[in-house]
Residue, then its C-alpha position, 0 to 999 in steps of 0.5 A: m522476475i518475481f513479480d510476473t510469478i506473483k501476478p497469477k496468485i493475485q489474480t486468483i485471490l482477487q477474482n474469488d467470489l466466495v470470499l469478501r472484499t476485505e478478506k481478499l485484501q487480507q490475503l493480497c497483503d499477506l501474499l505480498r509480504h510473504e512473496i517479496s522479501y524486502y516488503n516487511w509491512v504491507g497495508f491498505y489505507f482508505a480515504n474519508a474525503e469529508t474529514k480528509t483522513l486515511h483509516l487503516g484497513p487490511y494489512a500484513g506485518e507488525a502492528t501499528d499505532h497510525s490507524v488514522i493519518p490526516f491528509g498531508k501528514g507523513i508519507c501516506g498523507q502526502v500521497a493522499e493529497s498529491n495523488q502521486n506515487f511517493v518512493v522514499p529510499d531512506v525514511q530518515a531523510q524525510d522531514n514529514y515521515i510518521a515513524c512506525s518502527f525504528t526498523v523501517k528504512s524505506e517506504i513506497v506508497i502508490p495511490l488507489f484510483v476508482h473511477g478517477v477518484n483517489i480512495g486510498q492507497i497501498d503502503i509498503d514498509s521495508h527494513v532495507l534502505d533503498p530497495f524500491t525500483e521502478q519495477d516495484e512502482r509499475f507492479l503496485e500500480w498494476v496491483n492497484t488496477e486489479v484491486a480497484e475492480l473490487f470497488n466497482d460494484 
């Protein structure tokens, strides 16, 4: 399985003490986008609990106008409130979807928890209808568990 071959590469990136956290996250986004054919946009959004907004962090893929997303708005905003994974097989079927590009067909968003608090999420868009499986969910949960260690300082 592709995920098993990528995990050691992710650990190498995240455990590199010579690189700042933001650069590690950028390298992670680049790796996931490059290694998994249907991960066409990979990025992190981080929560500002006071303003109830998400702010775009490192990402790989086409530029997006959605650098700030209010909690509750779009898939990412819903995950900020629900603290639950959200898999969207077909973005056209979602009422509360923020369109980033006409090429995006599906999306998966997995919350990022640090000490039990949802501090953000990993967001992945695909140009393929319904590509995300339970294996993607488990893999991305693992990724976020690894990423959470970067915030334990």
